[in-house]
N, C-alpha and C positions, 0 to 999 in steps of 0.2 A: 577768081575764086572767092566766094563770099566768106565772111567771118563766121565760123562755126560756133553757135551758141548751144550749150546743153539744153535739153528739153526739160529737165526737171525744174520745178519751182524751188527758189530759195526763199524762205521766209526771212524777213528782217529780224535780226537778233536770234535767228535759229542757231542751235548749237548741237554738236554731236554728243549724245549721251555716253557716259562712261561705260566701258565694256566691263560689266560686272555680271555675275549670275542673275541678280535681281533685274538688271536692265535687259538681259537677253530673255528671260522668261516673262517679264512684264509684272512680276510679282515682288512685294517688298521683301527684304531679308527679315528673318524673325527678330522680334524685339526682345531685349533682355529687360529685367524689371527696372533698370535705370536709363533705358534708351529713350532719347526725345523722339517725338513723332517723326516719321520718315516722310519726306516729301518726294512723291513720285517724280521721275524725270519729265513725264509728259505734262504734269501739273506745272513744274517749274518752267518748261518751255512756253507753255500757255500764258503764264504770267509775264514771262519776259516779252513775249510777242505782243502782249497788250500794252506793256510799258512803252515799247518802241512805236506801236501804232498811235497811242496817245501823243507821244512826242511829235510824230510826223504831222498829225492833224494840227496840233497847237502851234507848231513851228510855222506851218503854211499860213495860218490865221495871223500870227505875228508878223510875218514877212508881208502880208497884204496890208497891214496897218502901216508899215514902213514905206509903202509905195512901190514895192517890187513888181506887183502885177501890172503896173502902168508902163513898165519898160519893155520895149519890143526886143525880143531876143535876138533877132537878126541884126539889130543895131549895135549890140554889145561888142566890145567893151567901151564904145564911144558914146557917151551920154553927156550932152552939152548943156542941159538945163534940168531944173527940178532938184528936189532935195537930195537925190542920189549922185548928182553929177560930180561932186567933190570926191566921193569914195571911188567912183568909176575912173576918175582921172589917174588915180593911182593904180588901179587894176589894168588900165590900158598900157601903162608903162611896162608892167609885168608881162602882158601879152606880147608886146613888141620885143621885149628881151627874149622871151620864149621862142618866138618866131625866128628871130635872127640868130640866136645862139644854138637852137635845138632843132626846130622844125625844118627850116630850110636846108641846113646842112644834112639832115637825115633823109630828106627828099633828094638831094643831090647825089648822096651815096646810093640810094635806091635806083636812081636813074642810071648811074654808072653800072650797077650790077644788072640792070635790065630785069629787075626782080618784080616788076608790076607795081600796082599802087602802094604807097606807104600806108601802113596800117597804124592808126592812132587810137589809143584807148584813154578816154577822158573819164577819170574816176571822180565821183562826187560832182557830176557834171551840172547839177541844177537843171536849167532849161536847155542845156546842150549848146550854148553859144560858142564855146571854144572848139568843140567837135565840128560844129557847123562851118566855122571859119576854116578849120583844117580840110574839111571835105570840099568846100567851095574852091580851095586851092588845089584840089586834085587828089587828096588822100581818101582813103577808105576809112571812116571814123565811126566809132562806137561810143555812145554816151551812156554812162551807167550811174545810177543814183537810186537811193531808196525811196525817193518821193516821185510820184507821178501826177502831182496836183498841177492845176492850170495857173497858180500863182507865179512861181518860178521853178517848179519841178518839171519833169520831162513832158508833162502834159502841155507845157508853154513853149515847147521847142518851135523853132521857125517853121511855119507851114511849108510843105512840100520840100523840106530839107532832105538831102540824100543820106543823112546820118541814120544809123541803126540805134535804136533806144532799148535799154534793158533795165528793168527795175529790179535792183538787187543791191546787196551790201557788198562793199569792196573787201570785206574780210572772208567772203565766200563767193568768188567771181565765177559765174557759170559759163565759162569759156574754156576751151581746151588749152593745153600747154603750148608755150612757144608760138603764140599767135600774133604778137604785135611788135612793131618796130619802134614805137614810141609809147610810154605809158606816163601819164601825167595825173598827179593828184591836184585838182583844180579847186583851190581854196577849201580843202576838205580834209587833209590828213589830221588836222587838230580835232576832228570829230571822230577819230578812231577810238574805239574802246580798248583794243589790243594793237599796239603799235607794231610789235613784231609780226603778228599774224597778217596785218594789212600789207606790210612790206614784203613778207613772204609770198603772199598771193599775187602782189604786183610782179614779183620776180618770176613767179611761176608762169605767168601768161606772156612774159616778155621773151623775145628771142635773144640769144646770146649776142652781146654787143649793143643791145638796145638801151638808149638812155631812159632812165627813170627819174622823173622831175617832181619836185615839190614846189608848187606855185601858190603864193598868196596865202600862207599859213604863218601865224605869228611866231617869230623866233626871238629868243632872248639870249643874251650873252651869259646871263647868270639865271639858274633855275629860281633863285630867291626872288627875282623880279617877277618871273612868271607866276610864282606862288602868290605873290602880293596881288597881281592882277585878277587871279581866280577868287581870292577872298573879296576883292572889291566888287566883282561881278556878283557874287552871292549876297554880299551886303546890300547891293543896289537892286536886286532881282525883282523884289515886290514893286518898286516904283517903275522899273523898266517893263516888267512883263505882267503885272497885275495878277489876275486870277489864273493866268497860264503858268505862273511861276513854278508850281510843283511838277508839272508835266515837263517843262522845259529844262528843269534841273535834275530830273530823275536818273539820267544816264550818266555814267561815269567816264566822260570823254577825256582824252589826253589834254585838251584845251590849249596847250602851247608846246613848242619844241625848243630844244637847244641843240647845239653840235653834239654834245655828249649823249643826250637822249637818243638822237638819231644813230650815232655810232653804236650805242649799246643795243638798240633794237635790231640793228643790221648784223650783229654778231651771229655767226652761224647761218646767215642767209648769203647766197652767192651774189653779192653786190660788191662793186668796187667802193673806194673811198668817196665820201660825199664832198663835193665842191661847191662853194658858194660863189654865185655870180652876182656881184652888187649891182642893183638896178638904180638908175638915176631917176628919182621920183621928183614930183613938184616940190618947189622950194619950201612950202608950208610943212610938207611931210618931213623933209630933211632937217628942218629946224626944230622938230619936236623934242629931240634929245637935248638941245641947248636950252630950251624953255623948261624942260623938266629939271635940269641941273640948277638953274637960276632959281626955280621954285622949291628945290629940295624934294622933288618927287622921285618916284622910282623911275628907272630908265624905261622908255617905251619899247615896244617890240619893233621889229623890221620884217618886211615880207622878203624881198629879194627872191632869187631863183637858185634852188639847190638841186644839184644834179649828181646822179650816181650812174653806173653802167652795169648791166647784167653781165655777170662773169660766166 
C-alpha cells in the first residue's frame, strides 16, 4: 500500500489565518481614530512566503559555494575526500547509530508482525540520502524537505531511487495521520520556527509506538552556551554569508536544542520521554570540549541521537 500524500499544496511558511470576522469575510475590521494600519492576512502570508522563498534560494547558493553540489547523494554519508569529508565523518557515525539502534530493530519488529514494508519519514531530508539508504534496505521511505534544488535539495536525490519525495515544511506535513513506523528529523529540527508544532506534526503522522528521532541537530547542556553560539553566528554572518546575510538570517529558527527545550516543546504532545543515545564520534570531535575548556571558550554542542516514542 503506497504512502498516501494529500493532494493539496502546502506553501513554505504558510499559516492558517486567525478565525475572525475579518478573516472570514476578507474585509478589514473598522478602524478607530487611533488604530494602526491593518495588515490583511493574505498580505502577511504573501510577505512571509517571499521571505521563505528568498531563504531557500540563497541557502542553496551558499551550499553550492561550500561544495555540497559535488557530493553524490547515493554515497552519503560516506565521504572520504574533499572539504566536506571531515563533517561527513561525524554524520556517518550518527547514521550508523540510527541504523543499529532504531532502524534495524524497527524493521525486525515489522517482520515479526508481518506488517509489510517498514515506513520511514525523513524530515528535512535534503537530497534524501537517509531515506534512500532506508529504502535500499527494504523500507518504504518518504523524503520531505522545503527545498527541491539540485544542489543538495530533493532535486539532487539519487537517480532512480525508490524513495518518494515531497516538497513541504515539516510543520505542515501533507500526509495522513498514523502513516509511519519511524520518523526522523535528519539534521533539521534546529531549523524549526515553532518547535512544538514540528513535534506535534511528527507525532501526528507516526503510528503509536513508532520511534521519533532527532539526528544531527546541535544540543547544548546549557541554553546559555547555545545563546552564545547564536550571537557568534550573527556577529560573523557578514564574513560567512556576504550579501546573502540578510536572507539567511531573516527567519527565526530554533538554532539549537537542549534537553529542557525538547521536554518543554513536547509537553501536551503524545510523546514519551526523550532518551539520548551517546554516539562515539571521531576523536577530534570528542576532544572539542577539552580544547574549549583549555581555551576558556563556551562548551561546544554535541549531536548524538535523541529518541522518543509516539504514545
